[in-house]
N, C-alpha and C positions, 0 to 999 in steps of 0.2 A: 662525512657526517650525515646521518639519516634524518630526514624531516618527518617527525611522527604525525604531523598534521595532514600529510599527503596520503590519506587513506582512500580506498574506494568509496567508503561511505561519504566522506567529505566531498569527493568529486561528484557523487550523485546529488548531494545537497546543492552544490554550486550549479550543476546543470539544471536542477529543478527550479532554483531561483531564476536562472536565465530563461527557462521555458515559461515561467510565470510572467516575466517581463514581456516576452514575445506574445503570450496569450492575451494580455491586457492591451496590447498595441495592434492587434489585428481584429478586423470586423468579425464579430461572433466567435471570438477565440475560444471561449468556454464550450461552445457547441461543437466547434471543429475538433478540439482536442479532448473534450470529455467523451465519456462512453454513453452512447445513446442509439436510437434507431437509425440515425444517419449512417451507421456502420453498414447496415443492410441497404437502406433506401438510396444512399448516395455513394456507396462503395468506400467509405472512410475506414479502410482496413487497419489503419494505424492506431485506432482508438483504444484497443485493449492495452497498448503500451503507453500511449500519450496521456491517458487518463491519470496515470501515476505521477505525471509532471504538472498537470493542470490543477488549479485550486480555485476555491470559491471566494477568496479574498486574502488579504495580507495576514489576518489573524489565523485563518485556516492553514495557510502556508507555514507561518511561524510555529504553530503548535505541532504540526506534523514533522517539520524539520528538527525541532527540539527533541522529539521522541526518537526520530531516526538517528540523530547524532548520538544520543545516549546508547541505544540498543544496537545500532548498526556497528558502531566502533567496538563495542564489547564483543559482538560475534566475530568481527574481523580479528581482534586481538587474541581471542581464545580458540577460535576454530579456523581462521584463515579467510583470505579473500574469496576463494572459490566457494566456500560454504556460504559466505555472505551473499555472493552473487546468486547462487541457487535459491537461497531462502528468501531473498528480496525480489529478484527479477523473475525467476522461473515460477516460484510459488505466487508471486504477484500477478503474473500473466494468467496463471490458472484461476486465480481469484477473480480477475477481470472477466474471463470467459464464462465462469459459472455465474457471476453477478449479472452478466449480460443475459443469461438464460432467465434469471429472475425478471429483468427488465422486459424481455421479449414476451414472456408468458403472463406476467402479473401486473406490470406497471410500465407500459411503453411510452409514458410521457416524462420519464425521468432522464435527467442528464447527470451522470455520475462523474464527479471530479474529485481528485485528491489521492494522496499516497497512502491513506489510512488502510485500505484493503491490503496493500503490499506490506505495510508496517505491521498489521495484525497477523499476516502470514509469518513474518519474521518473529513476532512475539509468540506465535503458536509453536514455532521451532524452539524458541528459548524455553517455553513452558515444558516441552518434552525433555530437553537436555539438562534443565536445571529445576529439579523438583521443588527446591526451596522457594522458587519464584512462581511456581505454577498457580497457586491459589490467588496470589496478588494479581497476576497477569489476567487470569480469567475474570476476576472481579472487576478489574479496571476496564477490560473490553466490554463486559456487560454494562458497566456504568456509562461509558462513553457511547454505547449503542442505544440505551434506553432513556437515560436522563434527558437528553436533548429532545426526544420525542414527547416527553411529558410536558415540556414548555413550548411545544409547537415548532421546533426547529426541524427543517427538512434534512434528515441525515440518513445516509445509506447504511443503516444498522445491519442489513443482510450482508453487505460486503465485509463488514467487520467480523461477523460470525463465520462467514465463509472463509475469510482469510485465516482466522484462528484455526479452523478445522483443517484447511489445506496445509498450513504450516506444521501442525502437529502430525498429521498423516504423512506428509512429505518428509518430515524428520525421521519417521520410522523407516521410510524407504532409504533415506540417506545412510542410516545406520547399517543397512544391509549391504550397501556398496562401499562402506567405510570412508565416506566423504567427510 
């Protein structure tokens, strides 16, 4: 009998929760695991990946994991584990690297934490393959990127928009390789 709860998405969620527990129990865990200038200054080469597992608080973690649960499992169900892996991890890493360029050139005092850049990359992929959801996804990403800024919350709006673009463009490339 197959366990439908043992999806790659759910494993990623469990690992993310575990990493958050580790993050809050080590000194400066958010700085060590987040994406910031320490990647260059201190050789923290793991940050483009670890930032997808670090979060700014339990609410941040919960919100991101809720969205990942919904959309990650849907991609796995309809497109397979490999497509989910590429759309989340590969596109998420590309989002991290390009977000780091923003940090490096425009705002080097930022510490970027959270899975939302990778999740937005996943959503960018979904926006490409499911045109019925496209307007809703773009509207939602714009809303979560701009609304918090209007009330003074420090949010990595650029990572959301970069992720959306990477997911969409990456999805076009996936179509060419029939993944």
